[in-house]
All heavy atoms as an XYZ file, in Angstrom:
693
protein
N      13.956      9.286      3.996
C      12.762      8.570      3.869
C      12.935      7.172      3.237
O      11.767      6.544      2.994
C      11.791      9.447      2.884
C      11.132     10.597      3.537
S       9.896     10.082      4.673
C       9.646     11.628      5.402
N      14.006      6.742      2.938
C      14.203      5.408      2.405
C      14.351      4.316      3.496
O      14.674      3.195      3.159
C      15.357      5.409      1.489
O      16.517      5.682      2.219
N      13.980      4.532      4.702
C      13.972      3.628      5.718
C      13.172      2.352      5.456
O      12.008      2.514      5.031
C      13.567      4.274      6.976
C      12.845      3.371      8.002
C      11.947      4.085      8.991
O      12.076      5.303      9.104
O      11.023      3.447      9.618
N      13.802      1.239      5.598
C      13.086     -0.063      5.215
C      12.262     -0.485      6.426
O      12.675     -0.346      7.583
C      14.083     -1.075      4.876
C      14.657     -0.811      3.418
C      15.442     -2.100      2.922
N      14.799     -3.317      2.971
C      14.054     -3.814      2.038
N      13.688     -3.056      0.904
N      13.549     -4.997      2.072
N      11.121     -1.039      6.188
C      10.363     -1.698      7.092
C      11.084     -2.939      7.705
O      11.704     -3.741      6.908
C       8.997     -2.138      6.594
O       8.408     -1.063      5.970
C       8.125     -2.818      7.668
N      11.138     -3.100      8.970
C      11.967     -4.296      9.590
C      11.382     -5.604      8.981
O      10.212     -5.764      8.704
C      11.640     -4.168     11.163
C      11.284     -2.786     11.400
C      10.620     -2.281     10.039
N      12.251     -6.506      8.770
C      11.974     -7.783      8.188
C      10.876     -8.532      8.941
O       9.947     -9.162      8.173
C      13.231     -8.645      7.974
C      13.027     -9.913      7.103
C      12.589     -9.606      5.719
O      12.990     -8.604      5.185
O      11.715    -10.366      5.158
N      10.901     -8.594     10.196
C       9.791     -9.346     10.827
C       8.365     -8.757     10.501
O       7.412     -9.468     10.337
C      10.068     -9.167     12.343
C      11.658     -9.006     12.387
C      11.826     -8.157     11.250
N       8.292     -7.529     10.443
C       7.132     -6.749     10.060
C       6.690     -7.086      8.669
O       5.570     -7.337      8.359
C       7.190     -5.240     10.261
C       6.943     -4.733     11.611
S       6.890     -2.990     11.550
C       5.394     -2.652     12.552
N       7.669     -7.018      7.731
C       7.465     -7.376      6.291
C       6.860     -8.765      6.109
O       5.945     -8.945      5.410
C       8.808     -7.362      5.450
C       9.330     -5.897      5.398
C      10.713     -5.898      4.651
N      10.590     -6.547      3.237
C      10.028     -5.878      2.279
N       9.554     -4.705      2.321
N       9.961     -6.419      1.151
N       7.369     -9.700      6.978
C       6.821    -11.078      6.805
C       5.391    -11.088      7.280
O       4.565    -11.803      6.719
C       7.702    -12.018      7.669
C       8.995    -12.298      6.931
C       9.737    -13.538      7.569
N      10.229    -13.333      8.957
C      11.326    -12.772      9.258
N      12.276    -12.475      8.219
N      11.659    -12.656     10.524
N       5.117    -10.427      8.432
C       3.756    -10.421      8.922
C       2.769     -9.882      7.931
O       1.590    -10.279      7.682
C       3.676     -9.724     10.313
C       4.360    -10.433     11.423
C       2.249     -9.400     10.718
C       4.526     -9.680     12.638
N       3.166     -8.677      7.310
C       2.224     -7.998      6.415
C       2.122     -8.928      5.187
O       0.892     -9.005      4.701
C       2.964     -6.632      5.944
C       2.159     -6.042      4.746
C       2.903     -5.694      7.126
N       2.986     -9.520      4.646
C       2.978    -10.500      3.554
C       2.104    -11.597      3.817
O       1.231    -11.999      2.987
C       4.430    -10.861      3.020
N       2.352    -12.241      5.014
C       1.450    -13.439      5.399
C      -0.029    -13.007      5.548
O      -0.800    -13.799      5.117
C       1.998    -13.934      6.684
N      -0.233    -11.825      6.149
C      -1.648    -11.353      6.324
C      -2.274    -11.086      4.978
O      -3.489    -11.444      4.741
C      -1.538     -9.986      6.994
C      -2.903     -9.394      7.319
C      -2.727     -8.031      8.151
N      -1.974     -7.110      7.312
C      -1.506     -6.009      7.919
N      -1.725     -5.671      9.118
N      -0.883     -5.070      7.144
N      -1.514    -10.756      3.928
C      -2.186    -10.546      2.570
C      -2.385    -11.789      1.719
O      -3.055    -11.853      0.852
C      -1.203     -9.601      1.765
N      -1.748    -12.905      2.251
C      -1.987    -14.189      1.586
C      -1.615    -14.303      0.119
O      -2.235    -14.898     -0.796
C      -3.384    -14.713      1.772
C      -3.800    -14.978      3.264
C      -4.949    -15.498      3.492
N      -5.165    -15.726      4.996
C      -6.419    -15.893      5.506
N      -7.463    -15.804      4.737
N      -6.394    -16.084      6.790
N      -0.661    -13.392     -0.220
C      -0.036    -13.614     -1.651
C      -0.845    -12.592     -2.622
O      -0.583    -12.626     -3.789
N      -1.641    -11.684     -2.114
C      -2.337    -10.801     -2.983
C      -2.040     -9.345     -2.660
O      -1.914     -9.025     -1.462
C      -3.951    -10.877     -2.759
C      -4.465    -12.274     -3.241
C      -4.461    -13.390     -2.527
C      -4.819    -12.401     -4.687
C      -4.944    -14.652     -3.046
C      -5.278    -13.653     -5.219
C      -5.214    -14.733     -4.279
O      -5.760    -15.871     -4.899
N      -2.090     -8.495     -3.626
C      -1.934     -7.028     -3.417
C      -3.271     -6.604     -2.557
O      -4.422     -7.008     -3.043
C      -1.941     -6.325     -4.755
S      -2.068     -4.468     -4.570
N      -3.092     -5.910     -1.620
C      -4.126     -5.499     -0.752
C      -5.011     -4.383     -1.407
O      -6.075     -4.026     -0.798
C      -3.721     -5.119      0.704
C      -3.194     -6.356      1.429
C      -2.898     -6.175      2.879
O      -3.881     -6.211      3.614
O      -1.712     -5.882      3.196
N      -4.560     -3.857     -2.437
C      -5.311     -2.783     -3.165
C      -6.105     -3.367     -4.382
O      -7.433     -3.237     -4.312
C      -4.369     -1.600     -3.599
C      -3.824     -0.805     -2.436
C      -2.520     -1.032     -2.034
C      -4.603      0.048     -1.746
C      -1.997     -0.274     -0.994
C      -4.188      0.840     -0.777
C      -2.797      0.609     -0.331
O      -2.290      1.353      0.688
N      -5.433     -3.918     -5.173
C      -6.012     -4.512     -6.485
C      -6.306     -5.910     -6.541
O      -6.980     -6.421     -7.436
C      -5.118     -4.016     -7.660
S      -3.781     -4.971     -7.859
N      -5.870     -6.652     -5.520
C      -6.078     -8.120     -5.366
C      -5.346     -8.952     -6.369
O      -5.622    -10.023     -6.643
C      -7.492     -8.413     -5.362
C      -8.436     -7.763     -4.364
C      -7.924     -7.891     -2.838
N      -7.935     -9.291     -2.411
C      -7.125     -9.823     -1.445
N      -6.368     -9.038     -0.866
N      -7.295    -11.030     -1.147
N      -4.372     -8.347     -7.072
C      -3.489     -9.002     -8.007
C      -2.682    -10.072     -7.144
O      -2.300     -9.840     -6.080
C      -2.470     -8.028     -8.626
S      -1.189     -8.740     -9.556
N      -2.524    -11.242     -7.741
C      -1.892    -12.352     -7.110
C      -0.442    -12.211     -7.231
O       0.086    -12.056     -8.498
C      -2.325    -13.722     -7.663
C      -2.055    -14.921     -6.828
C      -1.582    -14.876     -5.540
C      -1.961    -16.213     -7.172
N      -1.390    -16.212     -5.130
C      -1.627    -17.023     -6.149
C      -2.346    -16.941     -8.404
C      -1.555    -18.327     -6.151
C      -2.161    -18.313     -8.407
C      -1.844    -19.034     -7.343
N       0.379    -12.171     -6.332
C       1.781    -11.972     -6.288
C       2.540    -12.935     -7.176
O       3.540    -12.660     -7.936
C       2.357    -12.053     -4.840
C       3.749    -11.729     -4.671
C       4.248    -11.792     -3.317
O       3.545    -12.185     -2.352
O       5.303    -11.286     -3.023
N       2.036    -14.194     -7.256
C       2.679    -15.171     -8.039
C       2.861    -14.866     -9.514
O       3.707    -15.285    -10.258
C       1.871    -16.488     -7.955
C       2.587    -17.778     -8.698
C       1.795    -18.945     -8.339
O       1.150    -19.092     -7.465
N       1.997    -20.027     -9.294
N       1.837    -14.052     -9.989
C       1.778    -13.611    -11.385
C       2.261    -12.289    -11.689
O       2.375    -11.824    -12.775
C       0.390    -13.632    -12.008
C      -0.156    -15.045    -11.958
C      -1.319    -15.422    -11.419
C       0.511    -16.198    -12.479
C      -1.976    -16.616    -11.465
C       0.047    -17.503    -12.455
C      -1.178    -17.716    -11.953
N       2.889    -11.594    -10.713
C       3.441    -10.203    -10.874
C       4.728    -10.285    -11.489
O       5.494    -11.154    -11.306
C       3.505     -9.457     -9.436
N       5.043     -9.302    -12.329
C       6.398     -9.170    -12.986
C       7.349     -8.465    -12.126
O       8.532     -8.444    -12.478
C       6.229     -8.448    -14.349
O       5.628     -7.227    -14.148
C       5.269     -9.325    -15.279
N       6.848     -7.674    -11.030
C       7.817     -6.929    -10.138
C       7.441     -7.397     -8.767
O       6.409     -7.928     -8.436
C       7.399     -5.472    -10.167
C       7.513     -4.722    -11.613
C       8.926     -4.388    -11.891
O       9.743     -4.416    -11.085
O       9.176     -4.238    -13.070
N       8.478     -7.298     -7.873
C       8.335     -7.601     -6.519
C       7.236     -6.778     -5.825
O       7.005     -5.587     -6.067
C       9.701     -7.326     -5.703
O      10.516     -8.192     -6.285
N       6.500     -7.446     -4.874
C       5.570     -6.754     -3.975
C       6.374     -5.942     -2.972
O       7.509     -6.378     -2.595
C       4.576     -7.653     -3.478
C       3.483     -7.983     -4.232
C       3.533     -8.060     -5.624
C       2.200     -8.269     -3.683
C       2.427     -8.402     -6.485
C       1.127     -8.553     -4.618
C       1.238     -8.650     -5.841
N       5.756     -4.904     -2.400
C       6.412     -4.208     -1.308
C       5.455     -3.828     -0.162
O       4.191     -3.972     -0.323
C       6.897     -2.764     -1.854
O       5.872     -2.052     -2.344
C       7.980     -3.031     -3.014
N       6.043     -3.398      0.887
C       5.136     -2.992      1.979
C       4.870     -1.528      1.782
O       5.875     -0.670      1.416
C       5.894     -3.064      3.389
C       5.197     -2.417      4.417
C       6.147     -4.560      3.684
N       3.683     -1.161      1.742
C       3.105      0.165      1.493
C       2.637      0.821      2.756
O       1.866      0.149      3.475
C       2.136      0.100      0.401
C       1.030      1.110      0.313
C       1.407      2.402     -0.232
O       2.609      2.648     -0.808
O       0.669      3.460     -0.003
N       3.062      2.120      2.973
C       2.391      2.851      4.123
C       1.125      3.326      3.608
O       0.970      4.153      2.673
C       3.352      3.902      4.551
C       4.493      3.436      5.388
N       5.589      2.799      4.843
C       4.739      3.584      6.621
C       6.386      2.591      5.722
N       5.968      2.922      6.884
N       0.023      2.987      4.241
C      -1.370      3.406      3.809
C      -1.462      4.934      4.060
O      -1.822      5.657      3.095
C      -2.424      2.807      4.579
C      -2.456      1.221      4.380
C      -3.842      3.286      4.313
C      -3.122      0.319      5.281
N      -1.087      5.346      5.270
C      -0.874      6.848      5.431
C       0.590      7.065      5.245
O       1.392      6.614      6.068
C      -1.363      7.239      6.758
C      -1.095      8.769      7.034
C      -1.583      9.157      8.506
C      -1.494     10.713      8.688
N      -1.701     11.167      9.964
N       0.964      7.820      4.233
C       2.386      7.857      3.854
C       3.297      8.505      5.106
O       2.735      9.168      5.814
C       2.468      8.886      2.747
C       1.128      8.807      2.115
C       0.128      8.487      3.282
N       4.497      8.053      5.050
C       5.447      8.496      6.175
C       5.535     10.120      6.023
O       5.630     10.781      6.966
C       6.794      7.904      6.013
C       6.834      6.507      6.471
C       8.179      5.867      6.406
N       8.544      5.668      4.929
C       9.524      5.028      4.591
N      10.295      4.397      5.284
N       9.749      4.885      3.178
N       5.437     10.567      4.724
C       5.578     12.033      4.514
C       4.428     12.738      5.150
O       4.504     14.037      5.421
C       5.676     12.353      3.035
C       6.912     11.927      2.483
C       6.994     12.232      0.948
O       5.915     12.331      0.301
N       8.179     12.417      0.370
N       3.313     12.015      5.391
C       2.182     12.675      6.140
C       2.015     12.205      7.651
O       0.974     12.065      8.131
C       0.890     12.314      5.260
N       3.178     11.842      8.024
C       3.321     11.363      9.395
C       2.769      9.999      9.692
O       2.321      9.647     10.787
C       2.735     12.416     10.457
C       3.547     13.673     10.433
O       4.776     13.734     10.270
O       2.941     14.774     10.600
N       2.593      9.194      8.588
C       2.170      7.798      8.832
C       3.278      6.932      9.513
O       4.474      7.079      9.210
N       2.814      6.135     10.540
C       3.759      5.376     11.283
C       4.034      4.046     10.575
O       3.132      3.474      9.852
C       3.282      5.296     12.521
C       3.178      6.540     13.391
C       2.560      6.187     14.812
O       3.273      5.539     15.557
O       1.392      6.610     15.081
N       5.169      3.435     11.015
C       5.462      2.095     10.554
C       5.057      1.169     11.629
O       5.700      0.647     12.349
C       7.005      1.873     10.438
O       7.478      2.972      9.304
C       7.338      0.538      9.836
N       3.626      0.980     11.496
C       3.042      0.083     12.490
C       2.108     -0.830     11.615
O       1.717     -0.460     10.478
C       2.200      0.830     13.511
C       3.076      1.595     14.405
C       1.149      1.665     12.915
N       1.793     -2.050     12.081
C       1.003     -3.041     11.348
C      -0.197     -2.509     10.773
O      -0.605     -2.797      9.581
C       0.768     -4.252     12.016
C       2.107     -5.159     12.279
C       1.845     -6.328     13.262
C       2.629     -5.693     10.958
N      -0.866     -1.705     11.559
C      -2.219     -1.266     11.090
C      -2.105     -0.219      9.868
O      -3.179      0.066      9.310
C      -2.941     -0.471     12.190
C      -3.401     -1.353     13.411
C      -2.089     -1.589     14.344
O      -1.069     -0.942     14.328
O      -2.022     -2.776     14.913
N      -0.888      0.346      9.711
C      -0.683      1.255      8.597
C       0.056      0.751      7.428
O       0.515      1.515      6.556
C       0.040      2.527      9.095
C       0.125      3.726      8.150
O      -0.930      3.937      7.495
N       1.220      4.309      8.006
N       0.200     -0.596      7.422
C       0.985     -1.165      6.389
C       0.106     -2.160      5.577
O      -0.738     -2.884      5.997
C       2.100     -1.984      6.997
C       3.199     -1.154      7.724
C       4.251     -2.145      8.434
C       3.809     -0.003      6.950
N       0.426     -2.175      4.265
C      -0.291     -2.983      3.274
C       0.781     -3.642      2.304
O       1.827     -3.057      2.036
C      -1.359     -2.233      2.501
N       0.447     -4.867      1.963
C       1.275     -5.560      0.976
C       0.744     -5.143     -0.415
O      -0.411     -5.178     -0.677
C       1.036     -7.073      1.116
C       1.997     -8.006      0.431
C       1.781     -8.935     -0.389
C       3.472     -8.011      0.649
N       2.968     -9.536     -0.776
C       4.039     -8.920     -0.196
C       4.345     -7.211      1.433
C       5.460     -9.277     -0.167
C       5.712     -7.432      1.312
C       6.159     -8.600      0.637
N       1.608     -4.589     -1.278
C       1.196     -3.891     -2.457
C       2.052     -4.276     -3.751
O       3.281     -4.454     -3.613
C       1.365     -2.377     -2.254
O       1.040     -1.669     -3.409
N       1.384     -4.421     -4.777
C       2.068     -4.580     -5.998
C       2.741     -3.417     -6.464
O       2.521     -2.306     -5.985
C       1.026     -5.154     -7.217
S      -0.021     -3.893     -7.778
N       3.618     -3.612     -7.357
C       4.514     -2.391     -7.908
C       3.555     -1.217     -8.443
O       3.681     -0.120     -8.240
C       5.556     -2.813     -8.858
C       6.309     -1.672     -9.354
C       7.385     -1.094     -8.636
C       6.150     -1.150    -10.578
C       8.260     -0.193     -9.017
C       6.869     -0.060    -11.008
C       8.041      0.458    -10.350
N       2.639     -1.651     -9.276
C       1.660     -0.746     -9.972
C       0.847      0.139     -8.936
O       0.827      1.200     -9.135
N       0.320     -0.557     -7.924
C      -0.497      0.117     -6.915
C       0.486      1.071     -6.049
O       0.076      2.191     -5.721
C      -1.284     -0.812     -6.030
S      -2.633     -1.634     -6.904
N       1.476      0.530     -5.645
C       2.480      1.301     -4.827
C       2.980      2.585     -5.539
O       2.898      3.651     -5.115
C       3.604      0.545     -4.298
C       4.339      1.104     -3.197
O       4.110      2.242     -2.808
N       5.342      0.416     -2.658
N       3.298      2.389     -6.886
C       3.739      3.497     -7.609
C       2.671      4.533     -7.966
O       2.874      5.797     -7.892
C       4.234      2.991     -8.977
O       5.366      2.202     -8.810
N       1.445      4.050     -8.194
C       0.310      4.928     -8.488
C      -0.055      5.735     -7.239
O      -0.242      6.885     -7.317
C      -0.846      4.236     -9.014
C      -1.926      5.012     -9.459
N      -1.975      5.951    -10.587
C      -3.171      5.334     -8.822
C      -2.993      6.513    -10.635
N      -3.819      6.207     -9.510
N      -0.123      5.077     -6.100
C      -0.576      5.773     -4.882
C       0.558      6.640     -4.313
O       0.216      7.854     -4.080
C      -0.999      4.643     -3.804
C      -1.468      5.407     -2.557
C      -1.793      4.344     -1.519
C      -2.057      5.025     -0.197
N      -0.802      5.461      0.568
N       1.773      6.130     -4.351
C       2.878      6.816     -3.809
C       2.507      7.612     -2.515
O       2.413      6.871     -1.518
C       3.381      7.799     -4.963
C       4.696      8.429     -4.674
N       5.734      7.759     -4.318
C       5.045      9.726     -4.687
C       6.809      8.484     -4.079
N       6.431      9.695     -4.236
N       2.536      8.914     -2.517
C       2.198      9.661     -1.282
C       0.758     10.236     -1.219
O       0.468     10.980     -0.332
C       3.218     10.770     -1.068
O       3.108     11.643     -2.124
C       4.652     10.236     -0.945
N      -0.008      9.853     -2.069
C      -1.489     10.283     -2.121
C      -2.343      9.629     -1.119
O      -2.128      8.520     -0.872
C      -2.042     10.129     -3.498
C      -1.427     10.836     -4.732
C      -2.160     10.706     -5.888
C      -1.778      9.589     -6.797
N      -0.859      9.212     -7.660
N      -3.176     10.476     -0.592
C      -4.238      9.909      0.294
C      -5.638     10.219     -0.210
O      -6.555      9.658      0.260
C      -4.024     10.416      1.657
O      -4.293     11.892      1.697
C      -2.822     10.052      2.387
N      -5.695     11.072     -1.249
C      -6.996     11.426     -1.848
C      -6.873     11.505     -3.381
O      -5.749     11.626     -3.763
C      -7.389     12.860     -1.269
C      -7.717     13.003      0.071
C      -8.192     14.401      0.333
O      -7.861     15.229     -0.375
N      -8.919     14.561      1.516
N      -8.009     11.428     -3.980
C      -7.977     11.653     -5.501
C      -9.357     12.343     -5.782
O     -10.306     12.339     -4.995
C      -7.958     10.273     -6.154
N      -9.469     12.878     -6.993
C     -10.687     13.500     -7.471
C     -11.558     12.479     -8.191
O     -11.162     11.560     -8.921
C     -10.414     14.596     -8.493
O      -9.645     15.580     -7.939
N     -12.844     12.473     -7.728
C     -13.889     11.631     -8.317
C     -14.013     12.060     -9.758
O     -14.239     13.319    -10.024
C     -15.158     11.706     -7.516
C     -16.219     10.826     -8.168
O     -16.638     11.025     -9.340
O     -16.772      9.939     -7.376
N     -13.815     11.147    -10.728
C     -13.856     11.571    -12.176
C     -15.297     12.151    -12.619
O     -15.381     12.988    -13.572
C     -13.544     10.424    -12.942
C     -13.707      9.205    -11.991
C     -13.638      9.650    -10.620
N     -16.349     11.791    -11.956
C     -17.697     12.272    -12.314
C     -17.975     13.544    -11.664
O     -18.677     14.381    -12.183
C     -18.721     11.217    -11.986
C     -18.612      9.994    -12.894
C     -19.543      8.913    -12.640
O     -20.753      9.333    -12.077
O     -19.479      7.814    -13.258
N     -17.670     13.717    -10.358
C     -18.103     14.927     -9.493
C     -16.985     15.893     -9.390
O     -17.227     16.975     -8.991
C     -18.751     14.406     -8.245
O     -17.575     13.947     -7.400
C     -19.774     13.344     -8.375
N     -15.811     15.449     -9.481
C     -14.551     16.296     -9.220
C     -14.318     16.433     -7.715
O     -13.435     17.074     -7.331
N     -15.176     15.785     -6.802
C     -15.082     15.853     -5.458
C     -13.751     15.103     -5.000
O     -13.516     14.054     -5.555
C     -16.181     15.365     -4.725
C     -16.290     15.279     -3.274
C     -17.449     14.676     -2.778
O     -18.504     14.361     -3.545
O     -17.576     14.365     -1.497
N     -13.044     15.624     -3.904
C     -11.872     14.873     -3.418
C     -12.468     13.865     -2.457
O     -13.241     14.052     -1.609
C     -11.041     15.909     -2.626
C     -10.240     16.834     -3.397
C      -9.013     16.122     -3.983
C      -8.101     17.077     -4.721
N      -6.974     16.456     -5.242
N     -11.926     12.582     -2.669
C     -12.308     11.497     -1.928
C     -11.128     10.798     -1.369
O     -10.107     10.763     -2.016
C     -13.313     10.472     -2.639
C     -12.523      9.962     -3.895
C     -14.568     11.162     -2.937
C     -13.293      8.907     -4.592
N     -11.218     10.089     -0.193
C     -10.081      9.373      0.248
C      -9.807      8.113     -0.589
O     -10.753      7.405     -1.002
C     -10.437      8.856      1.716
N      -8.615      7.789     -0.692
C      -8.251      6.583     -1.523
C      -8.637      5.310     -0.632
O      -8.698      5.346      0.611
C      -6.701      6.468     -1.825
C      -6.326      7.471     -2.864
C      -4.802      7.474     -3.043
C      -7.024      7.360     -4.206
N      -8.767      4.189     -1.126
C      -9.137      2.954     -0.577
C      -8.112      2.609      0.518
O      -6.923      2.721      0.338
C      -9.063      1.918     -1.542
C      -9.334      0.460     -0.968
C     -10.664      0.109     -0.398
C      -8.289     -0.499     -0.915
C     -10.705     -1.078      0.123
C      -8.508     -1.691     -0.378
C      -9.795     -2.015      0.220
O      -9.949     -3.222      0.764
N      -8.577      2.249      1.756
C      -7.817      1.825      2.886
C      -8.034      0.411      3.082
O      -9.084      0.015      3.491
C      -8.038      2.698      4.076
C      -7.252      2.354      5.291
O      -6.770      1.244      5.423
N      -7.065      3.335      6.128
N      -7.121     -0.577      2.887
C      -7.358     -1.937      3.040
C      -7.505     -2.405      4.560
O      -7.917     -3.495      4.814
C      -6.109     -2.580      2.467
C      -5.024     -1.564      2.464
C      -5.722     -0.298      2.313
N      -7.289     -1.459      5.390
C      -7.506     -1.710      6.910
C      -8.934     -1.391      7.227
O      -9.449     -1.527      8.244
C      -6.569     -1.080      7.766
C      -5.149     -1.527      7.732
C      -4.864     -2.890      8.145
N      -3.993     -3.483      7.341
C      -4.116     -4.306      6.451
N      -5.245     -4.814      6.104
N      -3.086     -4.842      5.612
């Protein structure tokens, strides 16, 4: 599962994000960790390495989301889909 996203795709994803995390909108210039390409639908859930399924992500968002696609709403307890930047 440690297959890297091809460099040409990485450049497109980064350019499309214009220097911001596509989840929290943190500016890459001020980040203390490198940004990464994040699979919106995780590879473990059969997410493909295609541009529509990739997001430029700060370390915090990528680490927090990891392989999750849903979370519990803190007020209702209902399962809801996580934010999809596409």
